[in-house]
Backbone as JSON Lines, residues from 0, in Angstrom:
{"i":0,"aa":"E","n":[-6.38,11.52,-21.12],"ca":[-5.86,10.38,-22.16],"c":[-5.08,9.19,-21.28]}
{"i":1,"aa":"F","n":[-6.14,8.74,-20.27],"ca":[-6.0,7.41,-19.8],"c":[-5.74,6.31,-20.64]}
{"i":2,"aa":"Q","n":[-4.37,5.13,-20.32],"ca":[-4.52,4.4,-21.47],"c":[-4.21,3.12,-20.46]}
{"i":3,"aa":"G","n":[-4.96,2.98,-19.47],"ca":[-4.73,1.92,-18.45],"c":[-3.44,1.75,-17.39]}
{"i":4,"aa":"W","n":[-3.34,1.17,-16.12],"ca":[-2.74,1.48,-15.2],"c":[-1.0,1.26,-15.39]}
{"i":5,"aa":"D","n":[-1.16,0.07,-16.25],"ca":[0.03,-0.12,-16.52],"c":[0.98,0.79,-17.39]}
{"i":6,"aa":"A","n":[0.49,1.75,-17.88],"ca":[1.19,3.17,-18.64],"c":[1.3,4.2,-17.53]}
{"i":7,"aa":"V","n":[0.61,4.01,-16.69],"ca":[1.15,5.3,-15.22],"c":[2.53,4.85,-14.91]}
{"i":8,"aa":"E","n":[3.53,5.83,-14.82],"ca":[4.36,5.61,-13.88],"c":[4.62,6.27,-12.59]}
{"i":9,"aa":"I","n":[4.84,5.48,-11.84],"ca":[4.7,5.7,-9.85],"c":[5.69,6.86,-9.76]}
{"i":10,"aa":"Q","n":[4.78,8.14,-9.14],"ca":[5.74,9.19,-8.61],"c":[6.24,9.18,-7.24]}
{"i":11,"aa":"D","n":[5.59,8.32,-6.5],"ca":[5.53,8.35,-4.99],"c":[4.61,7.05,-4.54]}
{"i":12,"aa":"M","n":[5.23,6.54,-3.2],"ca":[4.33,5.7,-2.65],"c":[4.29,5.49,-1.51]}
{"i":13,"aa":"Y","n":[3.61,5.04,-0.57],"ca":[3.78,4.96,1.09],"c":[3.7,3.51,1.14]}
{"i":14,"aa":"F","n":[4.68,2.88,1.85],"ca":[4.52,1.43,2.22],"c":[3.78,1.35,3.3]}
{"i":15,"aa":"T","n":[2.65,0.23,3.55],"ca":[1.85,0.04,4.58],"c":[2.36,-1.16,5.3]}
{"i":16,"aa":"G","n":[3.22,-2.14,4.7],"ca":[4.04,-3.33,5.23],"c":[2.96,-4.96,4.6]}
{"i":17,"aa":"T","n":[1.83,-4.76,4.44],"ca":[0.88,-5.94,4.14],"c":[0.41,-5.43,2.22]}
{"i":18,"aa":"L","n":[-0.18,-6.42,2.05],"ca":[-0.54,-6.87,0.42],"c":[-1.93,-6.51,0.58]}
{"i":19,"aa":"S","n":[-2.46,-6.38,1.76],"ca":[-4.42,-5.71,2.15],"c":[-4.36,-5.11,3.14]}
{"i":20,"aa":"P","n":[-5.2,-4.31,3.06],"ca":[-5.87,-3.42,4.22],"c":[-6.3,-3.51,5.3]}
{"i":21,"aa":"E","n":[-6.74,-5.48,5.16],"ca":[-7.26,-6.3,6.83],"c":[-6.22,-6.01,7.35]}
{"i":22,"aa":"G","n":[-6.42,-5.86,8.6],"ca":[-5.53,-5.96,10.14],"c":[-4.64,-4.66,9.9]}
{"i":23,"aa":"N","n":[-4.85,-4.01,8.93],"ca":[-3.7,-2.95,8.68],"c":[-4.56,-1.76,8.48]}
{"i":24,"aa":"L","n":[-5.08,-0.97,9.03],"ca":[-5.85,-0.03,8.65],"c":[-4.98,1.71,8.5]}
{"i":25,"aa":"L","n":[-4.5,1.08,9.93],"ca":[-3.83,2.8,10.29],"c":[-2.79,3.1,9.47]}
{"i":26,"aa":"P","n":[-1.63,2.06,8.71],"ca":[-0.66,2.57,7.64],"c":[-1.66,2.96,6.61]}
{"i":27,"aa":"C","n":[-2.64,2.39,6.65],"ca":[-3.53,2.7,5.16],"c":[-3.99,4.29,4.94]}
{"i":28,"aa":"L","n":[-4.57,4.22,6.3],"ca":[-5.06,5.62,6.33],"c":[-3.88,7.21,6.7]}
{"i":29,"aa":"A","n":[-3.31,6.53,6.84],"ca":[-1.82,7.59,6.97],"c":[-1.03,7.26,5.64]}
{"i":30,"aa":"G","n":[-1.65,6.53,4.82],"ca":[-0.27,6.57,3.72],"c":[-1.42,7.07,2.54]}
{"i":31,"aa":"A","n":[-2.71,7.09,2.78],"ca":[-3.95,7.91,2.01],"c":[-3.8,8.95,2.2]}
{"i":32,"aa":"K","n":[-3.51,9.67,3.39],"ca":[-3.9,10.94,3.84],"c":[-2.27,12.16,3.08]}
{"i":33,"aa":"I","n":[-0.93,11.37,3.44],"ca":[0.36,11.26,3.1],"c":[0.26,11.67,1.56]}
{"i":34,"aa":"I","n":[0.23,10.6,0.59],"ca":[0.2,10.36,-0.45],"c":[-1.06,11.63,-1.17]}
{"i":35,"aa":"A","n":[-1.97,11.99,-0.87],"ca":[-2.69,12.71,-1.25],"c":[-2.64,14.26,-1.32]}
{"i":36,"aa":"D","n":[-1.74,14.6,-0.02],"ca":[-1.33,15.78,0.3],"c":[-0.02,16.37,-0.52]}
{"i":37,"aa":"R","n":[1.05,15.02,-0.6],"ca":[1.63,15.35,-1.6],"c":[1.16,15.54,-2.91]}
{"i":38,"aa":"A","n":[0.25,14.57,-3.43],"ca":[-0.04,15.12,-4.85],"c":[-0.51,16.48,-5.34]}
{"i":39,"aa":"L","n":[-1.24,16.88,-3.99],"ca":[-1.97,18.46,-4.26],"c":[-0.84,19.51,-4.12]}
{"i":40,"aa":"L","n":[0.48,19.35,-4.06],"ca":[1.17,19.95,-4.14],"c":[1.73,20.4,-5.64]}
{"i":41,"aa":"S","n":[1.4,19.26,-6.5],"ca":[1.92,19.26,-7.78],"c":[0.62,19.26,-8.98]}
{"i":42,"aa":"C","n":[-0.67,19.12,-8.13],"ca":[-1.64,19.47,-9.55],"c":[-2.95,19.68,-8.44]}
{"i":43,"aa":"D","n":[-4.12,20.43,-9.42],"ca":[-4.96,20.99,-8.56],"c":[-6.08,19.86,-8.37]}
{"i":44,"aa":"R","n":[-5.94,18.92,-8.86],"ca":[-6.87,17.7,-8.35],"c":[-6.64,16.27,-8.44]}
{"i":45,"aa":"V","n":[-6.71,15.93,-7.5],"ca":[-6.73,14.08,-7.37],"c":[-7.73,13.46,-7.05]}
{"i":46,"aa":"V","n":[-7.37,11.94,-7.84],"ca":[-8.27,11.22,-7.8],"c":[-8.08,10.0,-7.25]}
{"i":47,"aa":"A","n":[-8.57,9.55,-6.34],"ca":[-7.91,8.47,-5.1],"c":[-9.05,7.36,-5.33]}
{"i":48,"aa":"D","n":[-8.76,6.25,-6.06],"ca":[-8.89,5.38,-6.73],"c":[-8.62,4.16,-5.34]}
{"i":49,"aa":"T","n":[-9.75,3.93,-4.82],"ca":[-10.19,3.24,-3.38],"c":[-10.04,1.75,-3.89]}
{"i":50,"aa":"S","n":[-9.76,0.6,-2.59],"ca":[-9.8,-0.6,-2.89],"c":[-11.47,-1.33,-2.77]}
{"i":51,"aa":"G","n":[-11.71,-2.79,-3.22],"ca":[-12.83,-3.15,-2.93],"c":[-12.74,-3.68,-1.47]}
{"i":52,"aa":"F","n":[-12.37,-3.34,-0.78],"ca":[-12.16,-3.75,0.76],"c":[-13.52,-2.77,1.42]}
{"i":53,"aa":"I","n":[-14.64,-3.27,1.07],"ca":[-15.81,-2.72,1.92],"c":[-17.1,-3.46,2.25]}
{"i":54,"aa":"S","n":[-16.39,-4.41,2.72],"ca":[-17.76,-5.55,3.14],"c":[-17.9,-6.02,4.91]}
{"i":55,"aa":"S","n":[-17.26,-5.47,5.19],"ca":[-17.09,-6.18,6.64],"c":[-16.88,-4.59,7.4]}
{"i":56,"aa":"P","n":[-16.83,-4.65,8.98],"ca":[-16.59,-4.0,10.09],"c":[-15.39,-3.15,9.77]}
{"i":57,"aa":"P","n":[-14.55,-3.97,10.04],"ca":[-13.22,-3.3,9.06],"c":[-12.73,-2.57,8.18]}
{"i":58,"aa":"A","n":[-13.35,-2.91,6.99],"ca":[-13.81,-2.03,5.6],"c":[-15.05,-0.84,6.35]}
{"i":59,"aa":"I","n":[-15.65,-0.89,6.64],"ca":[-16.27,0.06,6.82],"c":[-15.8,1.36,7.6]}
{"i":60,"aa":"V","n":[-14.7,1.06,8.61],"ca":[-14.12,1.86,9.64],"c":[-13.01,2.48,8.63]}
{"i":61,"aa":"L","n":[-12.34,1.42,7.92],"ca":[-11.27,1.79,7.0],"c":[-11.98,3.0,6.1]}
{"i":62,"aa":"K","n":[-12.93,2.72,5.36],"ca":[-13.61,3.75,4.05],"c":[-14.22,5.0,4.83]}
{"i":63,"aa":"T","n":[-14.87,5.11,5.87],"ca":[-15.29,6.06,6.64],"c":[-14.26,7.04,7.16]}
{"i":64,"aa":"Y","n":[-13.21,6.46,7.58],"ca":[-12.41,7.49,8.2],"c":[-11.26,8.41,7.22]}
{"i":65,"aa":"K","n":[-11.81,6.96,5.91],"ca":[-10.63,7.79,4.91],"c":[-11.46,9.07,4.28]}
{"i":66,"aa":"L","n":[-12.62,8.93,4.35],"ca":[-13.46,10.04,3.8],"c":[-12.94,11.22,4.18]}
{"i":67,"aa":"D","n":[-12.97,10.94,6.17],"ca":[-13.05,11.96,7.04],"c":[-11.64,12.83,6.73]}
{"i":68,"aa":"L","n":[-10.39,11.62,6.5],"ca":[-9.31,12.24,5.77],"c":[-8.85,13.11,5.06]}
{"i":69,"aa":"L","n":[-9.19,12.63,3.93],"ca":[-9.13,12.96,2.63],"c":[-10.22,14.11,2.01]}
{"i":70,"aa":"A","n":[-11.4,14.21,2.81],"ca":[-12.61,15.03,2.82],"c":[-12.51,15.51,0.99]}
{"i":71,"aa":"P","n":[-12.74,14.41,-0.05],"ca":[-13.54,14.48,-1.41],"c":[-13.88,15.65,-1.24]}
{"i":72,"aa":"D","n":[-14.33,16.3,-2.59],"ca":[-15.44,16.77,-2.99],"c":[-16.69,15.99,-3.75]}
{"i":73,"aa":"I","n":[-15.72,15.01,-4.09],"ca":[-17.11,14.11,-4.91],"c":[-16.31,12.7,-4.5]}
{"i":74,"aa":"V","n":[-17.68,11.99,-4.23],"ca":[-17.32,10.7,-4.38],"c":[-18.2,9.88,-4.86]}
{"i":75,"aa":"I","n":[-17.84,9.01,-5.92],"ca":[-18.19,8.14,-6.9],"c":[-18.34,6.44,-6.05]}
{"i":76,"aa":"G","n":[-19.22,5.94,-5.79],"ca":[-19.32,4.58,-5.09],"c":[-20.13,3.68,-6.21]}
{"i":77,"aa":"L","n":[-19.31,2.75,-6.86],"ca":[-19.89,1.69,-7.81],"c":[-20.22,0.53,-7.07]}
{"i":78,"aa":"E","n":[-21.48,0.24,-7.04],"ca":[-22.24,-0.79,-5.85],"c":[-23.45,-1.54,-7.01]}
{"i":79,"aa":"K","n":[-23.42,-2.76,-6.31],"ca":[-24.42,-3.49,-7.11],"c":[-26.18,-3.64,-6.49]}
{"i":80,"aa":"N","n":[-25.83,-3.93,-4.86],"ca":[-27.19,-4.1,-4.56],"c":[-27.32,-3.25,-2.93]}
{"i":81,"aa":"G","n":[-26.78,-2.26,-3.21],"ca":[-26.79,-1.41,-2.16],"c":[-25.55,-1.36,-0.83]}
{"i":82,"aa":"E","n":[-24.61,-2.29,-1.27],"ca":[-23.57,-2.48,0.01],"c":[-22.65,-1.6,0.47]}
{"i":83,"aa":"L","n":[-22.78,-0.41,-0.33],"ca":[-22.19,1.07,0.47],"c":[-22.62,2.14,1.46]}
{"i":84,"aa":"E","n":[-23.88,1.34,1.47],"ca":[-25.07,2.3,2.71],"c":[-24.7,2.43,3.96]}
{"i":85,"aa":"D","n":[-23.52,1.55,4.39],"ca":[-23.07,1.46,5.5],"c":[-21.89,2.98,5.66]}
{"i":86,"aa":"I","n":[-21.45,2.88,4.52],"ca":[-20.33,4.04,4.15],"c":[-20.68,5.45,3.64]}
{"i":87,"aa":"C","n":[-21.86,4.98,2.5],"ca":[-21.86,6.37,2.25],"c":[-23.13,7.1,2.69]}
{"i":88,"aa":"G","n":[-24.19,6.37,3.23],"ca":[-24.99,6.67,3.66],"c":[-25.04,8.0,4.7]}
{"i":89,"aa":"P","n":[-24.05,7.69,5.79],"ca":[-24.12,9.02,6.47],"c":[-23.56,9.87,6.4]}
{"i":90,"aa":"F","n":[-22.91,9.72,5.32],"ca":[-22.54,10.84,4.57],"c":[-23.51,11.92,3.52]}
{"i":91,"aa":"S","n":[-24.51,11.38,3.43],"ca":[-25.19,11.96,2.18],"c":[-26.1,12.96,2.58]}
{"i":92,"aa":"T","n":[-25.86,13.58,4.07],"ca":[-26.53,14.74,4.16],"c":[-25.69,15.9,4.29]}
{"i":93,"aa":"H","n":[-24.27,15.53,4.35],"ca":[-23.04,16.3,4.11],"c":[-23.03,17.25,3.31]}
{"i":94,"aa":"R","n":[-22.84,18.92,3.21],"ca":[-23.05,19.76,2.3],"c":[-21.26,19.73,1.75]}
{"i":95,"aa":"S","n":[-20.3,19.2,2.72],"ca":[-18.6,19.3,1.79],"c":[-18.41,18.53,0.77]}
{"i":96,"aa":"M","n":[-19.48,17.05,0.55],"ca":[-19.53,16.89,-0.58],"c":[-20.55,16.32,-1.36]}
{"i":97,"aa":"Q","n":[-20.12,15.93,-2.79],"ca":[-21.73,15.31,-3.26],"c":[-20.94,13.52,-3.66]}
{"i":98,"aa":"I","n":[-21.62,13.24,-3.28],"ca":[-22.0,11.75,-3.01],"c":[-23.18,11.45,-4.59]}
{"i":99,"aa":"Y","n":[-22.33,10.48,-5.5],"ca":[-22.8,9.8,-6.37],"c":[-22.77,8.29,-6.35]}
{"i":100,"aa":"R","n":[-23.93,7.33,-6.74],"ca":[-24.04,5.93,-6.23],"c":[-24.26,4.98,-7.56]}
{"i":101,"aa":"V","n":[-23.39,4.79,-8.18],"ca":[-23.42,4.34,-9.65],"c":[-23.94,2.81,-9.66]}
{"i":102,"aa":"P","n":[-24.55,2.56,-10.03],"ca":[-25.12,0.92,-10.58],"c":[-23.73,0.05,-11.3]}
{"i":103,"aa":"V","n":[-23.16,-0.76,-10.84],"ca":[-22.12,-1.58,-11.38],"c":[-23.13,-2.23,-12.93]}
{"i":104,"aa":"P","n":[-22.53,-2.24,-14.36],"ca":[-23.3,-3.01,-14.9],"c":[-23.02,-4.69,-14.8]}
{"i":105,"aa":"R","n":[-23.85,-5.02,-15.05],"ca":[-24.18,-6.67,-14.7],"c":[-23.18,-7.48,-15.71]}
{"i":106,"aa":"H","n":[-22.56,-7.0,-16.43],"ca":[-21.83,-7.9,-17.36],"c":[-20.51,-7.7,-16.73]}
{"i":107,"aa":"I","n":[-19.95,-6.89,-15.59],"ca":[-18.86,-6.73,-15.01],"c":[-19.0,-7.7,-13.92]}
{"i":108,"aa":"R","n":[-17.3,-8.71,-13.92],"ca":[-17.55,-9.34,-12.95],"c":[-16.27,-9.39,-12.0]}
{"i":109,"aa":"P","n":[-16.45,-9.9,-10.62],"ca":[-15.2,-9.23,-10.06],"c":[-14.12,-10.63,-10.12]}
{"i":110,"aa":"K","n":[-13.0,-10.15,-9.93],"ca":[-11.75,-11.0,-10.13],"c":[-11.92,-12.02,-8.93]}
{"i":111,"aa":"T","n":[-11.16,-12.8,-9.45],"ca":[-10.96,-14.11,-8.51],"c":[-10.01,-14.16,-8.12]}
{"i":112,"aa":"M","n":[-9.86,-14.78,-6.52],"ca":[-8.76,-14.99,-5.63],"c":[-7.46,-15.37,-6.46]}
{"i":113,"aa":"E","n":[-7.55,-16.17,-7.43],"ca":[-6.92,-17.12,-8.34],"c":[-5.99,-15.58,-9.57]}
{"i":114,"aa":"T","n":[-6.76,-14.95,-10.11],"ca":[-6.61,-13.92,-11.05],"c":[-5.58,-12.89,-10.17]}
{"i":115,"aa":"R","n":[-6.44,-12.71,-8.87],"ca":[-5.46,-11.49,-8.14],"c":[-4.0,-12.1,-7.85]}
{"i":116,"aa":"S","n":[-3.85,-13.21,-7.75],"ca":[-2.78,-13.58,-6.87],"c":[-1.75,-13.79,-8.31]}
{"i":117,"aa":"R","n":[-2.18,-14.17,-9.18],"ca":[-1.54,-14.25,-10.46],"c":[-0.69,-12.83,-10.93]}
{"i":118,"aa":"Y","n":[-1.83,-11.85,-10.79],"ca":[-1.12,-10.75,-11.17],"c":[-0.32,-10.14,-10.58]}
{"i":119,"aa":"R","n":[-0.33,-10.49,-9.22],"ca":[0.5,-9.84,-7.88],"c":[1.89,-10.77,-7.98]}
{"i":120,"aa":"Y","n":[1.97,-11.75,-8.1],"ca":[2.69,-12.29,-8.94],"c":[3.76,-11.98,-10.17]}
{"i":121,"aa":"E","n":[3.06,-11.6,-10.86],"ca":[3.29,-11.43,-12.36],"c":[3.88,-9.63,-11.91]}
{"i":122,"aa":"K","n":[3.36,-9.25,-11.19],"ca":[4.04,-7.97,-10.92],"c":[5.27,-7.62,-9.91]}
{"i":123,"aa":"F","n":[5.14,-8.3,-9.18],"ca":[6.61,-8.77,-8.55],"c":[7.43,-9.26,-8.93]}
{"i":124,"aa":"S","n":[7.36,-10.26,-10.15],"ca":[8.66,-10.87,-10.58],"c":[9.08,-10.08,-11.85]}
{"i":125,"aa":"A","n":[8.09,-9.11,-12.07],"ca":[8.96,-7.74,-12.84],"c":[9.26,-6.96,-11.92]}
{"i":126,"aa":"Y","n":[9.06,-6.19,-10.84],"ca":[9.74,-5.12,-10.42],"c":[10.87,-5.69,-9.99]}
{"i":127,"aa":"F","n":[10.89,-7.23,-9.31],"ca":[12.35,-7.54,-8.94],"c":[13.22,-8.47,-9.92]}
{"i":128,"aa":"A","n":[12.9,-8.24,-10.8],"ca":[13.52,-8.81,-12.58],"c":[15.34,-8.48,-12.29]}
{"i":129,"aa":"D","n":[16.23,-9.18,-12.32],"ca":[17.8,-8.43,-12.28],"c":[17.94,-7.57,-10.71]}
{"i":130,"aa":"A","n":[17.33,-7.36,-9.98],"ca":[17.42,-6.92,-8.55],"c":[18.52,-6.85,-8.09]}
{"i":131,"aa":"P","n":[19.55,-6.74,-7.6],"ca":[20.76,-6.64,-6.79],"c":[20.18,-7.16,-5.12]}
{"i":132,"aa":"I","n":[21.29,-7.92,-4.8],"ca":[21.49,-7.85,-3.27],"c":[22.11,-6.87,-2.52]}
{"i":133,"aa":"H","n":[21.41,-6.18,-1.5],"ca":[22.09,-5.42,-0.31],"c":[22.29,-5.86,1.02]}
{"i":134,"aa":"E","n":[23.65,-5.93,1.45],"ca":[23.64,-5.94,2.64],"c":[23.35,-5.16,3.38]}
{"i":135,"aa":"V","n":[22.39,-4.84,4.36],"ca":[22.27,-3.8,5.16],"c":[22.34,-4.15,6.5]}
{"i":136,"aa":"S","n":[23.03,-3.22,7.13],"ca":[23.73,-3.17,8.52],"c":[22.61,-2.34,9.27]}
{"i":137,"aa":"L","n":[22.04,-2.98,10.45],"ca":[20.64,-2.59,11.28],"c":[21.27,-1.4,12.04]}
{"i":138,"aa":"Q","n":[22.74,-1.44,12.12],"ca":[23.28,0.1,13.04],"c":[23.64,0.68,12.54]}
{"i":139,"aa":"S","n":[23.77,0.7,10.57],"ca":[23.76,1.78,10.15],"c":[22.08,2.45,9.33]}
{"i":140,"aa":"Y","n":[21.36,1.33,9.39],"ca":[19.9,1.59,8.8],"c":[19.14,1.04,10.0]}
{"i":141,"aa":"P","n":[18.76,2.09,11.07],"ca":[17.45,1.36,11.85],"c":[16.45,0.93,11.33]}
{"i":142,"aa":"A","n":[15.63,0.27,12.0],"ca":[14.35,-0.48,11.56],"c":[13.44,-0.06,12.32]}
{"i":143,"aa":"R","n":[12.49,0.04,11.52],"ca":[11.04,0.06,12.41],"c":[9.76,-0.95,11.57]}
{"i":144,"aa":"F","n":[8.81,-1.45,12.58],"ca":[7.72,-2.29,11.94],"c":[6.81,-1.58,11.28]}
{"i":145,"aa":"T","n":[6.01,-2.13,10.71],"ca":[4.75,-1.26,10.25],"c":[3.57,-2.15,11.02]}
{"i":146,"aa":"R","n":[3.69,-3.21,11.68],"ca":[3.0,-3.66,12.69],"c":[3.72,-3.99,14.03]}
{"i":147,"aa":"L","n":[3.26,-5.05,15.47],"ca":[3.94,-5.69,16.09],"c":[4.93,-6.44,15.27]}
{"i":148,"aa":"P","n":[6.41,-6.32,15.56],"ca":[7.36,-7.33,14.7],"c":[7.23,-8.95,14.92]}
{"i":149,"aa":"G","n":[6.3,-9.5,15.73],"ca":[5.99,-10.63,15.25],"c":[7.65,-11.55,15.76]}
{"i":150,"aa":"D","n":[7.97,-12.46,14.84],"ca":[8.97,-13.6,14.92],"c":[9.87,-12.82,14.5]}
{"i":151,"aa":"L","n":[11.2,-12.56,15.46],"ca":[12.18,-11.98,14.61],"c":[13.38,-13.05,14.36]}
{"i":152,"aa":"S","n":[13.29,-14.16,14.18],"ca":[14.04,-15.05,13.99],"c":[14.55,-15.46,12.68]}
{"i":153,"aa":"P","n":[15.73,-15.74,12.51],"ca":[16.03,-15.63,10.33],"c":[14.82,-16.03,10.02]}
{"i":154,"aa":"Q","n":[14.16,-17.8,10.46],"ca":[13.27,-17.96,9.78],"c":[11.94,-16.77,9.43]}
{"i":155,"aa":"G","n":[11.67,-15.7,10.8],"ca":[10.5,-15.44,10.67],"c":[10.82,-14.04,9.95]}
{"i":156,"aa":"L","n":[11.98,-13.87,9.63],"ca":[12.37,-12.67,8.85],"c":[12.39,-12.49,7.4]}
{"i":157,"aa":"E","n":[12.9,-14.11,7.23],"ca":[13.22,-13.91,5.81],"c":[11.88,-13.89,4.79]}
{"i":158,"aa":"K","n":[11.78,-13.59,3.34],"ca":[10.69,-13.45,2.59],"c":[9.82,-12.26,3.12]}
{"i":159,"aa":"R","n":[10.1,-11.53,4.05],"ca":[9.42,-10.41,4.5],"c":[9.62,-9.26,3.9]}
{"i":160,"aa":"I","n":[8.98,-8.11,3.29],"ca":[8.81,-7.48,2.64],"c":[9.17,-6.24,2.97]}
{"i":161,"aa":"V","n":[9.85,-5.63,2.39],"ca":[10.13,-3.96,3.38],"c":[10.69,-3.08,2.86]}
{"i":162,"aa":"S","n":[10.96,-2.01,3.02],"ca":[10.97,-0.7,2.22],"c":[12.08,0.21,2.8]}
{"i":163,"aa":"F","n":[12.85,1.09,1.66],"ca":[13.9,1.93,1.97],"c":[13.52,3.05,2.1]}
{"i":164,"aa":"R","n":[13.18,3.69,2.98],"ca":[12.89,5.22,3.71],"c":[13.65,6.23,3.58]}
{"i":165,"aa":"D","n":[14.11,7.13,3.0],"ca":[14.81,8.37,3.01],"c":[14.75,9.34,4.12]}
{"i":166,"aa":"G","n":[15.66,10.01,4.36],"ca":[15.9,10.9,5.31],"c":[14.39,12.02,5.37]}
{"i":167,"aa":"M","n":[14.12,12.18,4.22],"ca":[12.63,12.97,4.19],"c":[11.23,12.48,4.3]}
{"i":168,"aa":"N","n":[11.34,11.24,4.75],"ca":[10.45,10.18,5.27],"c":[9.48,9.77,3.66]}
{"i":169,"aa":"R","n":[10.29,9.64,2.93],"ca":[9.8,8.99,1.72],"c":[9.93,7.83,1.42]}
{"i":170,"aa":"D","n":[9.01,6.69,0.88],"ca":[9.75,5.62,0.42],"c":[10.65,5.37,-0.77]}
{"i":171,"aa":"R","n":[11.53,4.52,-0.85],"ca":[12.31,4.9,-2.42],"c":[12.14,3.49,-3.02]}
{"i":172,"aa":"A","n":[12.13,2.25,-2.24],"ca":[11.93,1.38,-3.08],"c":[11.55,-0.03,-1.92]}
{"i":173,"aa":"I","n":[10.84,-0.97,-2.55],"ca":[10.42,-2.24,-1.92],"c":[11.88,-3.18,-1.78]}
{"i":174,"aa":"G","n":[11.63,-3.79,-0.93],"ca":[12.52,-4.98,-1.23],"c":[12.32,-6.34,-0.31]}
{"i":175,"aa":"I","n":[12.79,-7.35,-0.83],"ca":[12.46,-8.88,0.11],"c":[13.96,-9.3,1.11]}
{"i":176,"aa":"I","n":[13.6,-9.64,2.35],"ca":[14.48,-10.27,2.72],"c":[15.45,-11.47,2.59]}
{"i":177,"aa":"E","n":[16.27,-11.77,2.04],"ca":[16.58,-13.05,1.44],"c":[17.1,-13.92,2.62]}
{"i":178,"aa":"K","n":[18.01,-13.07,3.34],"ca":[18.79,-13.99,4.63],"c":[18.8,-13.22,5.54]}
{"i":179,"aa":"A","n":[18.61,-13.29,6.83],"ca":[19.01,-12.53,8.32],"c":[19.68,-13.09,9.09]}
{"i":180,"aa":"D","n":[20.77,-12.35,9.58],"ca":[21.6,-12.61,10.3],"c":[21.58,-11.88,11.43]}
{"i":181,"aa":"P","n":[21.02,-12.39,12.74],"ca":[21.13,-11.34,13.9],"c":[22.06,-11.48,14.77]}
{"i":182,"aa":"R","n":[23.46,-12.49,14.64],"ca":[24.48,-12.24,15.31],"c":[25.04,-10.9,14.76]}
{"i":183,"aa":"E","n":[25.36,-10.7,13.76],"ca":[25.67,-9.42,12.96],"c":[25.16,-8.48,12.78]}
{"i":184,"aa":"G","n":[23.7,-8.58,12.74],"ca":[22.94,-7.29,12.68],"c":[22.54,-7.34,11.42]}
{"i":185,"aa":"T","n":[23.02,-7.9,10.66],"ca":[22.55,-8.08,8.9],"c":[21.48,-8.31,7.9]}
{"i":186,"aa":"L","n":[21.18,-7.95,7.39],"ca":[19.79,-8.36,6.26],"c":[20.45,-8.29,4.74]}
{"i":187,"aa":"L","n":[20.33,-9.17,4.16],"ca":[20.88,-9.46,2.95],"c":[19.11,-9.08,2.33]}
{"i":188,"aa":"I","n":[19.06,-8.27,1.47],"ca":[17.57,-7.64,0.68],"c":[17.71,-7.5,-0.66]}
{"i":189,"aa":"K","n":[17.15,-8.63,-1.2],"ca":[16.84,-8.21,-2.81],"c":[15.86,-7.11,-2.96]}
{"i":190,"aa":"S","n":[16.43,-5.56,-3.98],"ca":[15.7,-4.81,-4.14],"c":[16.32,-4.05,-5.68]}
{"i":191,"aa":"P","n":[15.55,-3.57,-6.21],"ca":[15.89,-3.16,-7.24],"c":[16.7,-1.83,-7.0]}
{"i":192,"aa":"L","n":[16.63,-0.78,-5.96],"ca":[17.26,0.18,-5.56],"c":[18.58,-0.22,-6.07]}
{"i":193,"aa":"K","n":[19.0,0.99,-6.52],"ca":[20.79,1.01,-7.19],"c":[21.93,0.79,-5.75]}
{"i":194,"aa":"D","n":[21.81,1.74,-4.75],"ca":[22.69,1.89,-3.96],"c":[21.67,2.31,-2.57]}
{"i":195,"aa":"L","n":[22.26,2.18,-1.65],"ca":[21.54,2.92,-0.21],"c":[22.01,4.08,0.05]}
{"i":196,"aa":"E","n":[22.53,5.16,-1.0],"ca":[22.58,6.17,-0.42],"c":[21.13,7.16,-0.63]}
{"i":197,"aa":"G","n":[21.17,8.01,0.67],"ca":[20.03,8.57,1.06],"c":[18.85,7.69,1.88]}
{"i":198,"aa":"V","n":[19.21,6.45,2.58],"ca":[18.36,5.83,2.84],"c":[18.72,6.16,4.3]}
{"i":199,"aa":"A","n":[17.64,5.7,4.92],"ca":[17.78,6.12,6.5],"c":[17.01,5.5,7.3]}
{"i":200,"aa":"T","n":[16.02,4.89,6.72],"ca":[15.44,4.04,7.99],"c":[14.9,2.66,6.73]}
{"i":201,"aa":"L","n":[14.86,1.63,7.79],"ca":[14.3,0.23,6.72],"c":[12.99,0.22,7.79]}
{"i":202,"aa":"L","n":[11.77,0.46,6.83],"ca":[10.59,-0.35,7.35],"c":[10.39,-2.1,7.0]}
{"i":203,"aa":"I","n":[10.27,-2.73,8.11],"ca":[10.05,-3.86,7.93],"c":[8.05,-4.38,7.83]}
{"i":204,"aa":"G","n":[7.66,-4.88,6.94],"ca":[6.31,-5.23,7.17],"c":[6.3,-6.47,7.42]}
{"i":205,"aa":"S","n":[4.88,-6.96,7.45],"ca":[4.16,-8.12,8.3],"c":[4.18,-9.13,7.05]}
{"i":206,"aa":"A","n":[3.66,-8.31,5.68],"ca":[3.89,-9.62,4.37],"c":[4.65,-10.36,3.9]}
{"i":207,"aa":"L","n":[4.77,-11.46,3.36],"ca":[5.45,-12.1,3.0],"c":[5.45,-12.26,1.29]}
{"i":208,"aa":"S","n":[6.61,-12.04,0.74],"ca":[6.74,-11.88,-1.08],"c":[5.8,-13.25,-1.46]}
{"i":209,"aa":"P","n":[5.75,-13.33,-2.63],"ca":[4.65,-14.06,-3.48],"c":[5.85,-14.58,-4.05]}
{"i":210,"aa":"L","n":[7.13,-14.54,-4.19],"ca":[7.95,-14.78,-5.23],"c":[8.36,-16.42,-4.49]}
């Protein structure tokens, strides 16, 4: 009784640190495997709805290794003009999975960059509506980075998207660094997380909030 993604309540998540897989393949692969394994603990079948990132060498690497890691029984590839050959072709003779390549109906149009940006902005606005500000001490909640740290000045940290991860290595909520004080070792982070109880680690991503 699928009613659309907006009607699906999120049960779990894995923070990759960016808003796009490009340049961030390893966290995306790790997250896909971890979330799929967790899901299989509570259900018999998992459907992985992958991104449309398919048409560049990094995209091919991501998708082929995702097939290796998730080892699906069935792969359904939606394509227009054979653009999935480099991804699906090498697996066509594998007995471990069935591959179906389905033509995309001609009336379907890809989303524009403007549409994607507007959708992302609206989702961020809804997620952070009325979210409180938390003062986070990096001594109490040690930080790790999803990529190389980069610019760690206050200007380089502010507006970065972060995640609060608990002691069981599960992401609880994401946040936005509003202010960084390196002298005090504190960050002011806006997040819908009610309190910091159970938080063990702060993951600092490379992406900036669209808000």
